[in-house]
C-alpha positions as protocol buffer text, in pm:
chain_id: "A"
residue {
  index: 1
  type: UNK
  ca { x: 5021 y: 7625 z: -9107 }
}
residue {
  index: 2
  type: UNK
  ca { x: 5103 y: 7239 z: -9083 }
}
residue {
  index: 3
  type: UNK
  ca { x: 5218 y: 7299 z: -8694 }
}
residue {
  index: 4
  type: UNK
  ca { x: 4867 y: 7406 z: -8602 }
}
residue {
  index: 5
  type: UNK
  ca { x: 4723 y: 7137 z: -8790 }
}
residue {
  index: 6
  type: UNK
  ca { x: 4909 y: 6885 z: -8657 }
}
residue {
  index: 7
  type: UNK
  ca { x: 4815 y: 7070 z: -8267 }
}
residue {
  index: 8
  type: UNK
  ca { x: 4426 y: 7031 z: -8334 }
}
residue {
  index: 9
  type: UNK
  ca { x: 4481 y: 6674 z: -8438 }
}
residue {
  index: 10
  type: UNK
  ca { x: 4623 y: 6595 z: -8138 }
}
residue {
  index: 11
  type: UNK
  ca { x: 4354 y: 6818 z: -7926 }
}
residue {
  index: 12
  type: UNK
  ca { x: 4110 y: 6584 z: -8089 }
}
residue {
  index: 13
  type: UNK
  ca { x: 4268 y: 6259 z: -8008 }
}
residue {
  index: 14
  type: UNK
  ca { x: 4289 y: 6328 z: -7655 }
}
residue {
  index: 15
  type: UNK
  ca { x: 3952 y: 6459 z: -7676 }
}
residue {
  index: 16
  type: UNK
  ca { x: 3824 y: 6082 z: -7843 }
}
residue {
  index: 17
  type: UNK
  ca { x: 4034 y: 5886 z: -7606 }
}
residue {
  index: 18
  type: UNK
  ca { x: 3863 y: 6108 z: -7291 }
}
residue {
  index: 19
  type: UNK
  ca { x: 3481 y: 6028 z: -7443 }
}
residue {
  index: 20
  type: UNK
  ca { x: 3581 y: 5643 z: -7500 }
}
residue {
  index: 21
  type: UNK
  ca { x: 3602 y: 5519 z: -7197 }
}
residue {
  index: 22
  type: UNK
  ca { x: 3914 y: 5292 z: -7182 }
}
residue {
  index: 23
  type: UNK
  ca { x: 3935 y: 4905 z: -7050 }
}
residue {
  index: 24
  type: UNK
  ca { x: 4213 y: 4961 z: -6822 }
}
residue {
  index: 25
  type: UNK
  ca { x: 4030 y: 5246 z: -6711 }
}
residue {
  index: 26
  type: UNK
  ca { x: 3751 y: 4997 z: -6612 }
}
residue {
  index: 27
  type: UNK
  ca { x: 3954 y: 4792 z: -6397 }
}
residue {
  index: 28
  type: UNK
  ca { x: 4017 y: 4813 z: -6018 }
}
residue {
  index: 29
  type: UNK
  ca { x: 4416 y: 4806 z: -5925 }
}
residue {
  index: 30
  type: UNK
  ca { x: 4498 y: 4581 z: -5572 }
}
residue {
  index: 31
  type: UNK
  ca { x: 4835 y: 4655 z: -5393 }
}
residue {
  index: 32
  type: UNK
  ca { x: 4911 y: 4415 z: -5147 }
}
residue {
  index: 33
  type: UNK
  ca { x: 5236 y: 4495 z: -4933 }
}
residue {
  index: 34
  type: UNK
  ca { x: 5408 y: 4205 z: -4829 }
}
residue {
  index: 35
  type: UNK
  ca { x: 5721 y: 4376 z: -4654 }
}
residue {
  index: 36
  type: UNK
  ca { x: 5930 y: 4636 z: -4706 }
}
residue {
  index: 37
  type: UNK
  ca { x: 5969 y: 4710 z: -5073 }
}
residue {
  index: 38
  type: UNK
  ca { x: 5773 y: 4445 z: -5169 }
}
residue {
  index: 39
  type: UNK
  ca { x: 5411 y: 4535 z: -5347 }
}
residue {
  index: 40
  type: UNK
  ca { x: 5211 y: 4292 z: -5558 }
}
residue {
  index: 41
  type: UNK
  ca { x: 4974 y: 4429 z: -5748 }
}
residue {
  index: 42
  type: UNK
  ca { x: 4695 y: 4269 z: -5993 }
}
residue {
  index: 43
  type: UNK
  ca { x: 4368 y: 4397 z: -6085 }
}
residue {
  index: 44
  type: UNK
  ca { x: 4048 y: 4335 z: -6117 }
}
residue {
  index: 45
  type: UNK
  ca { x: 3707 y: 4395 z: -6355 }
}
residue {
  index: 46
  type: UNK
  ca { x: 3492 y: 4598 z: -6181 }
}
residue {
  index: 47
  type: UNK
  ca { x: 3189 y: 4397 z: -6373 }
}
residue {
  index: 48
  type: UNK
  ca { x: 3349 y: 4051 z: -6180 }
}
residue {
  index: 49
  type: UNK
  ca { x: 3297 y: 4248 z: -5886 }
}
residue {
  index: 50
  type: UNK
  ca { x: 2986 y: 4353 z: -5918 }
}
residue {
  index: 51
  type: UNK
  ca { x: 2880 y: 3983 z: -6023 }
}
residue {
  index: 52
  type: UNK
  ca { x: 3039 y: 3852 z: -5720 }
}
residue {
  index: 53
  type: UNK
  ca { x: 2867 y: 4100 z: -5481 }
}
residue {
  index: 54
  type: UNK
  ca { x: 2544 y: 3992 z: -5649 }
}
residue {
  index: 55
  type: UNK
  ca { x: 2649 y: 3636 z: -5634 }
}
residue {
  index: 56
  type: UNK
  ca { x: 2705 y: 3693 z: -5234 }
}
residue {
  index: 57
  type: UNK
  ca { x: 2378 y: 3891 z: -5185 }
}
residue {
  index: 58
  type: UNK
  ca { x: 2218 y: 3615 z: -5341 }
}
residue {
  index: 59
  type: UNK
  ca { x: 2366 y: 3321 z: -5123 }
}
residue {
  index: 60
  type: UNK
  ca { x: 2278 y: 3519 z: -4817 }
}
residue {
  index: 61
  type: UNK
  ca { x: 1954 y: 3563 z: -4907 }
}
residue {
  index: 62
  type: UNK
  ca { x: 1899 y: 3243 z: -5023 }
}
residue {
  index: 63
  type: UNK
  ca { x: 2065 y: 3083 z: -4730 }
}
residue {
  index: 64
  type: UNK
  ca { x: 1794 y: 3289 z: -4480 }
}
residue {
  index: 65
  type: UNK
  ca { x: 1541 y: 3192 z: -4661 }
}
residue {
  index: 66
  type: UNK
  ca { x: 1628 y: 2821 z: -4621 }
}
residue {
  index: 67
  type: UNK
  ca { x: 1761 y: 2812 z: -4274 }
}
residue {
  index: 68
  type: UNK
  ca { x: 1378 y: 3009 z: -4231 }
}
residue {
  index: 69
  type: UNK
  ca { x: 1224 y: 2745 z: -4373 }
}
residue {
  index: 70
  type: UNK
  ca { x: 1427 y: 2467 z: -4196 }
}
residue {
  index: 71
  type: UNK
  ca { x: 1403 y: 2616 z: -3829 }
}
residue {
  index: 72
  type: UNK
  ca { x: 961 y: 2622 z: -3929 }
}
residue {
  index: 73
  type: UNK
  ca { x: 968 y: 2308 z: -4019 }
}
residue {
  index: 74
  type: UNK
  ca { x: 1189 y: 2198 z: -3709 }
}
residue {
  index: 75
  type: UNK
  ca { x: 932 y: 2386 z: -3532 }
}
residue {
  index: 76
  type: UNK
  ca { x: 588 y: 2207 z: -3639 }
}
residue {
  index: 77
  type: UNK
  ca { x: 782 y: 1869 z: -3622 }
}
residue {
  index: 78
  type: UNK
  ca { x: 873 y: 1917 z: -3256 }
}
residue {
  index: 79
  type: UNK
  ca { x: 501 y: 2004 z: -3195 }
}
residue {
  index: 80
  type: UNK
  ca { x: 377 y: 1727 z: -3380 }
}
residue {
  index: 81
  type: UNK
  ca { x: 606 y: 1502 z: -3190 }
}
residue {
  index: 82
  type: UNK
  ca { x: 512 y: 1680 z: -2835 }
}
residue {
  index: 83
  type: UNK
  ca { x: 123 y: 1623 z: -2937 }
}
residue {
  index: 84
  type: UNK
  ca { x: 192 y: 1289 z: -3037 }
}
residue {
  index: 85
  type: UNK
  ca { x: 409 y: 1215 z: -2690 }
}
residue {
  index: 86
  type: UNK
  ca { x: 117 y: 1368 z: -2536 }
}
residue {
  index: 87
  type: UNK
  ca { x: -223 y: 1210 z: -2684 }
}
residue {
  index: 88
  type: UNK
  ca { x: 82 y: 835 z: -2644 }
}
residue {
  index: 89
  type: UNK
  ca { x: 56 y: 970 z: -2268 }
}
residue {
  index: 90
  type: UNK
  ca { x: -299 y: 1005 z: -2275 }
}
residue {
  index: 91
  type: UNK
  ca { x: -372 y: 668 z: -2404 }
}
residue {
  index: 92
  type: UNK
  ca { x: -192 y: 448 z: -2196 }
}
residue {
  index: 93
  type: UNK
  ca { x: -333 y: 626 z: -1887 }
}
residue {
  index: 94
  type: UNK
  ca { x: -721 y: 564 z: -2046 }
}
residue {
  index: 95
  type: UNK
  ca { x: -616 y: 224 z: -2098 }
}
residue {
  index: 96
  type: UNK
  ca { x: -460 y: 222 z: -1745 }
}
residue {
  index: 97
  type: UNK
  ca { x: -791 y: 374 z: -1595 }
}
residue {
  index: 98
  type: UNK
  ca { x: -1035 y: 113 z: -1827 }
}
residue {
  index: 99
  type: UNK
  ca { x: -808 y: -185 z: -1622 }
}
residue {
  index: 100
  type: UNK
  ca { x: -828 y: -75 z: -1312 }
}
residue {
  index: 101
  type: UNK
  ca { x: -1245 y: -5 z: -1371 }
}
residue {
  index: 102
  type: UNK
  ca { x: -1210 y: -379 z: -1514 }
}
residue {
  index: 103
  type: UNK
  ca { x: -1080 y: -480 z: -1184 }
}
residue {
  index: 104
  type: UNK
  ca { x: -1326 y: -306 z: -972 }
}
residue {
  index: 105
  type: UNK
  ca { x: -1594 y: -396 z: -1161 }
}
residue {
  index: 106
  type: UNK
  ca { x: -1458 y: -787 z: -1098 }
}
residue {
  index: 107
  type: UNK
  ca { x: -1379 y: -748 z: -731 }
}
residue {
  index: 108
  type: UNK
  ca { x: -1749 y: -562 z: -698 }
}
residue {
  index: 109
  type: UNK
  ca { x: -1874 y: -889 z: -854 }
}
residue {
  index: 110
  type: UNK
  ca { x: -1703 y: -1120 z: -666 }
}
residue {
  index: 111
  type: UNK
  ca { x: -1787 y: -894 z: -348 }
}
residue {
  index: 112
  type: UNK
  ca { x: -2147 y: -903 z: -436 }
}
residue {
  index: 113
  type: UNK
  ca { x: -2106 y: -1314 z: -512 }
}
residue {
  index: 114
  type: UNK
  ca { x: -1967 y: -1329 z: -148 }
}
residue {
  index: 115
  type: UNK
  ca { x: -2249 y: -1117 z: 3 }
}
residue {
  index: 116
  type: UNK
  ca { x: -2506 y: -1314 z: -100 }
}
residue {
  index: 117
  type: UNK
  ca { x: -2315 y: -1636 z: -74 }
}
residue {
  index: 118
  type: UNK
  ca { x: -2265 y: -1532 z: 293 }
}
residue {
  index: 119
  type: UNK
  ca { x: -2595 y: -1356 z: 352 }
}
residue {
  index: 120
  type: UNK
  ca { x: -2784 y: -1527 z: 682 }
}
residue {
  index: 121
  type: UNK
  ca { x: -3004 y: -1793 z: 487 }
}
residue {
  index: 122
  type: UNK
  ca { x: -3337 y: -1846 z: 673 }
}
residue {
  index: 123
  type: UNK
  ca { x: -3333 y: -2173 z: 894 }
}
residue {
  index: 124
  type: UNK
  ca { x: -3614 y: -2395 z: 898 }
}
residue {
  index: 125
  type: UNK
  ca { x: -3519 y: -2571 z: 1303 }
}
residue {
  index: 126
  type: UNK
  ca { x: -3650 y: -2903 z: 1382 }
}
residue {
  index: 127
  type: UNK
  ca { x: -3577 y: -3006 z: 1690 }
}
residue {
  index: 128
  type: UNK
  ca { x: -3548 y: -3392 z: 1718 }
}
residue {
  index: 129
  type: UNK
  ca { x: -3467 y: -3351 z: 2148 }
}
residue {
  index: 130
  type: UNK
  ca { x: -3594 y: -3677 z: 2231 }
}
residue {
  index: 131
  type: UNK
  ca { x: -3863 y: -3653 z: 2546 }
}
residue {
  index: 132
  type: UNK
  ca { x: -3572 y: -3850 z: 2767 }
}
residue {
  index: 133
  type: UNK
  ca { x: -3336 y: -3590 z: 2740 }
}
residue {
  index: 134
  type: UNK
  ca { x: -3312 y: -3346 z: 3051 }
}
residue {
  index: 135
  type: UNK
  ca { x: -3314 y: -2999 z: 2911 }
}
residue {
  index: 136
  type: UNK
  ca { x: -3003 y: -2825 z: 3042 }
}
residue {
  index: 137
  type: UNK
  ca { x: -2891 y: -2674 z: 2757 }
}
residue {
  index: 138
  type: UNK
  ca { x: -2995 y: -2492 z: 2450 }
}
residue {
  index: 139
  type: UNK
  ca { x: -2910 y: -2334 z: 2067 }
}
residue {
  index: 140
  type: UNK
  ca { x: -3030 y: -1993 z: 1948 }
}
residue {
  index: 141
  type: UNK
  ca { x: -2917 y: -1702 z: 1722 }
}
residue {
  index: 142
  type: UNK
  ca { x: -2791 y: -1989 z: 1522 }
}
residue {
  index: 143
  type: UNK
  ca { x: -2651 y: -1849 z: 1154 }
}
residue {
  index: 144
  type: UNK
  ca { x: -2518 y: -1993 z: 861 }
}
residue {
  index: 145
  type: UNK
  ca { x: -2295 y: -1785 z: 607 }
}
residue {
  index: 146
  type: UNK
  ca { x: -2144 y: -1994 z: 290 }
}
residue {
  index: 147
  type: UNK
  ca { x: -1803 y: -1870 z: 98 }
}
residue {
  index: 148
  type: UNK
  ca { x: -1806 y: -2066 z: -177 }
}
residue {
  index: 149
  type: UNK
  ca { x: -1603 y: -2387 z: -30 }
}
residue {
  index: 150
  type: UNK
  ca { x: -1587 y: -2283 z: 345 }
}
residue {
  index: 151
  type: UNK
  ca { x: -1933 y: -2279 z: 532 }
}
residue {
  index: 152
  type: UNK
  ca { x: -1930 y: -2092 z: 917 }
}
residue {
  index: 153
  type: UNK
  ca { x: -2164 y: -2192 z: 1185 }
}
residue {
  index: 154
  type: UNK
  ca { x: -2196 y: -1944 z: 1484 }
}
residue {
  index: 155
  type: UNK
  ca { x: -2435 y: -1976 z: 1749 }
}
residue {
  index: 156
  type: UNK
  ca { x: -2508 y: -1944 z: 2128 }
}
residue {
  index: 157
  type: UNK
  ca { x: -2534 y: -2223 z: 2374 }
}
residue {
  index: 158
  type: UNK
  ca { x: -2748 y: -2106 z: 2684 }
}
residue {
  index: 159
  type: UNK
  ca { x: -2800 y: -2236 z: 3018 }
}
residue {
  index: 160
  type: UNK
  ca { x: -3120 y: -2368 z: 3056 }
}
residue {
  index: 161
  type: UNK
  ca { x: -3169 y: -2521 z: 3420 }
}
residue {
  index: 162
  type: UNK
  ca { x: -3364 y: -2282 z: 3670 }
}
residue {
  index: 163
  type: UNK
  ca { x: -3127 y: -2188 z: 3917 }
}
residue {
  index: 164
  type: UNK
  ca { x: -2826 y: -2133 z: 3657 }
}
residue {
  index: 165
  type: UNK
  ca { x: -2610 y: -2342 z: 3823 }
}
residue {
  index: 166
  type: UNK
  ca { x: -2264 y: -2325 z: 3587 }
}
residue {
  index: 167
  type: UNK
  ca { x: -2251 y: -2613 z: 3368 }
}
residue {
  index: 168
  type: UNK
  ca { x: -1988 y: -2769 z: 3084 }
}
residue {
  index: 169
  type: UNK
  ca { x: -1946 y: -3056 z: 2836 }
}
residue {
  index: 170
  type: UNK
  ca { x: -1846 y: -3089 z: 2429 }
}
residue {
  index: 171
  type: UNK
  ca { x: -2005 y: -2981 z: 2109 }
}
residue {
  index: 172
  type: UNK
  ca { x: -1996 y: -3131 z: 1782 }
}
residue {
  index: 173
  type: UNK
  ca { x: -2132 y: -2988 z: 1485 }
}
residue {
  index: 174
  type: UNK
  ca { x: -2212 y: -3214 z: 1199 }
}
residue {
  index: 175
  type: UNK
  ca { x: -2297 y: -3082 z: 843 }
}
residue {
  index: 176
  type: UNK
  ca { x: -2428 y: -3324 z: 532 }
}
residue {
  index: 177
  type: UNK
  ca { x: -2605 y: -3232 z: 224 }
}
residue {
  index: 178
  type: UNK
  ca { x: -2949 y: -3256 z: 248 }
}
residue {
  index: 179
  type: UNK
  ca { x: -3097 y: -3554 z: -3 }
}
residue {
  index: 180
  type: UNK
  ca { x: -2816 y: -3639 z: -97 }
}
residue {
  index: 181
  type: UNK
  ca { x: -2740 y: -4014 z: -201 }
}
residue {
  index: 182
  type: UNK
  ca { x: -2392 y: -4038 z: -65 }
}
residue {
  index: 183
  type: UNK
  ca { x: -2334 y: -4060 z: 286 }
}
residue {
  index: 184
  type: UNK
  ca { x: -2084 y: -3768 z: 297 }
}
residue {
  index: 185
  type: UNK
  ca { x: -2067 y: -3581 z: 662 }
}
residue {
  index: 186
  type: UNK
  ca { x: -1823 y: -3303 z: 796 }
}
residue {
  index: 187
  type: UNK
  ca { x: -1740 y: -3313 z: 1168 }
}
residue {
  index: 188
  type: UNK
  ca { x: -1655 y: -3009 z: 1334 }
}
residue {
  index: 189
  type: UNK
  ca { x: -1435 y: -3057 z: 1555 }
}
residue {
  index: 190
  type: UNK
  ca { x: -1295 y: -3316 z: 1331 }
}
residue {
  index: 191
  type: UNK
  ca { x: -1386 y: -3696 z: 1477 }
}
residue {
  index: 192
  type: UNK
  ca { x: -1470 y: -4071 z: 1343 }
}
residue {
  index: 193
  type: UNK
  ca { x: -1847 y: -4132 z: 1333 }
}
residue {
  index: 194
  type: UNK
  ca { x: -2046 y: -4459 z: 1444 }
}
residue {
  index: 195
  type: UNK
  ca { x: -2386 y: -4469 z: 1298 }
}
residue {
  index: 196
  type: UNK
  ca { x: -2394 y: -4095 z: 1259 }
}
residue {
  index: 197
  type: UNK
  ca { x: -2264 y: -3992 z: 1608 }
}
residue {
  index: 198
  type: UNK
  ca { x: -1905 y: -3922 z: 1698 }
}
residue {
  index: 199
  type: UNK
  ca { x: -1697 y: -4205 z: 1857 }
}
residue {
  index: 200
  type: UNK
  ca { x: -1526 y: -4025 z: 2143 }
}
residue {
  index: 201
  type: UNK
  ca { x: -1768 y: -3754 z: 2292 }
}
residue {
  index: 202
  type: UNK
  ca { x: -1440 y: -3554 z: 2448 }
}
residue {
  index: 203
  type: UNK
  ca { x: -1294 y: -3510 z: 2104 }
}
residue {
  index: 204
  type: UNK
  ca { x: -1554 y: -3226 z: 2072 }
}
residue {
  index: 205
  type: UNK
  ca { x: -1575 y: -2833 z: 2117 }
}
residue {
  index: 206
  type: UNK
  ca { x: -1543 y: -2838 z: 2520 }
}
residue {
  index: 207
  type: UNK
  ca { x: -1716 y: -2527 z: 2697 }
}
residue {
  index: 208
  type: UNK
  ca { x: -1816 y: -2389 z: 3052 }
}
residue {
  index: 209
  type: UNK
  ca { x: -2122 y: -2161 z: 3093 }
}
residue {
  index: 210
  type: UNK
  ca { x: -2328 y: -1944 z: 3353 }
}
residue {
  index: 211
  type: UNK
  ca { x: -2547 y: -1831 z: 3140 }
}
residue {
  index: 212
  type: UNK
  ca { x: -2457 y: -1866 z: 2744 }
}
residue {
  index: 213
  type: UNK
  ca { x: -2152 y: -1869 z: 2551 }
}
residue {
  index: 214
  type: UNK
  ca { x: -2074 y: -1797 z: 2212 }
}
residue {
  index: 215
  type: UNK
  ca { x: -1948 y: -2102 z: 1969 }
}
residue {
  index: 216
  type: UNK
  ca { x: -1812 y: -2079 z: 1566 }
}
residue {
  index: 217
  type: UNK
  ca { x: -1739 y: -2355 z: 1362 }
}
residue {
  index: 218
  type: UNK
  ca { x: -1584 y: -2339 z: 1034 }
}
residue {
  index: 219
  type: UNK
  ca { x: -1559 y: -2604 z: 750 }
}
residue {
  index: 220
  type: UNK
  ca { x: -1356 y: -2631 z: 422 }
}
residue {
  index: 221
  type: UNK
  ca { x: -1529 y: -2855 z: 141 }
}
residue {
  index: 222
  type: UNK
  ca { x: -1360 y: -3028 z: -144 }
}
residue {
  index: 223
  type: UNK
  ca { x: -1559 y: -2850 z: -349 }
}
residue {
  index: 224
  type: UNK
  ca { x: -1845 y: -2561 z: -389 }
}
residue {
  index: 225
  type: UNK
  ca { x: -2199 y: -2634 z: -258 }
}
residue {
  index: 226
  type: UNK
  ca { x: -2535 y: -2452 z: -300 }
}
residue {
  index: 227
  type: UNK
  ca { x: -2821 y: -2728 z: -238 }
}
residue {
  index: 228
  type: UNK
  ca { x: -2944 y: -2696 z: 96 }
}
residue {
  index: 229
  type: UNK
  ca { x: -2749 y: -2864 z: 368 }
}
residue {
  index: 230
  type: UNK
  ca { x: -2796 y: -3053 z: 739 }
}
residue {
  index: 231
  type: UNK
  ca { x: -2650 y: -2891 z: 1041 }
}
residue {
  index: 232
  type: UNK
  ca { x: -2659 y: -3135 z: 1350 }
}
residue {
  index: 233
  type: UNK
  ca { x: -2541 y: -3003 z: 1690 }
}
residue {
  index: 234
  type: UNK
  ca { x: -2475 y: -3294 z: 1948 }
}
residue {
  index: 235
  type: UNK
  ca { x: -2412 y: -3136 z: 2318 }
}
residue {
  index: 236
  type: UNK
  ca { x: -2281 y: -3372 z: 2589 }
}
residue {
  index: 237
  type: UNK
  ca { x: -2197 y: -3289 z: 2976 }
}
residue {
  index: 238
  type: UNK
  ca { x: -1884 y: -3386 z: 3162 }
}
residue {
  index: 239
  type: UNK
  ca { x: -1950 y: -3722 z: 3180 }
}
residue {
  index: 240
  type: UNK
  ca { x: -2075 y: -3799 z: 2786 }
}
residue {
  index: 241
  type: UNK
  ca { x: -2443 y: -3804 z: 2830 }
}
residue {
  index: 242
  type: UNK
  ca { x: -2619 y: -3678 z: 2541 }
}
residue {
  index: 243
  type: UNK
  ca { x: -2831 y: -3330 z: 2664 }
}
residue {
  index: 244
  type: UNK
  ca { x: -2905 y: -3189 z: 2374 }
}
residue {
  index: 245
  type: UNK
  ca { x: -2963 y: -3271 z: 1972 }
}
residue {
  index: 246
  type: UNK
  ca { x: -3066 y: -3009 z: 1704 }
}
residue {
  index: 247
  type: UNK
  ca { x: -3144 y: -3042 z: 1302 }
}
residue {
  index: 248
  type: UNK
  ca { x: -3111 y: -2713 z: 1102 }
}
residue {
  index: 249
  type: UNK
  ca { x: -3159 y: -2688 z: 778 }
}
residue {
  index: 250
  type: UNK
  ca { x: -3010 y: -2402 z: 603 }
}
């Protein structure tokens, strides 16, 4: 009877142990083989392994989240930087176009002013040819162009002889300011004057014509003059005789 009770007690004890989980059973045994006959074992708690696994899962999720957030931020920042660079390039291009437009406008203004200065002015010809002078030559198609301080005079000298026999000589063109108190005169070709007439007729521009010849003279003044000018044209023959004197106002 006593043995039966003891057996029954052992059986009940084993049942309670089976029903109550042991802490040793909750641990995992890890074995490491370092060599033949060398084995190291250690136990890891299942709860610790679970928390470590949850930590790594959380770490991976957070890493992926922040990585995606950084990539989105980087993309947006790069897009803004590209847009900013494009806007700067457009601004530089617009400034360059504006400067070119200003330069074109300035050039057009200068061109218009130059054309106004160079446009042929209405000429009032006053014939001072003396009656004693033989009408051997004449002047026509006279044009005066002004460009600031530069004056250009173009005209034709015509052979007026009936038989159109060739004739040659020398020409002077004198320029002065109309109604000016100063006696400043510009001479082409350059020559000293005496009583308003070139001293040496041979220093004039030579010509030799059968019918006509175009003559051009240019003057560079020391300043720009907008007042009316007086042009005096003297024509000498080869012997130094004055054969034509004309005065033109422009």
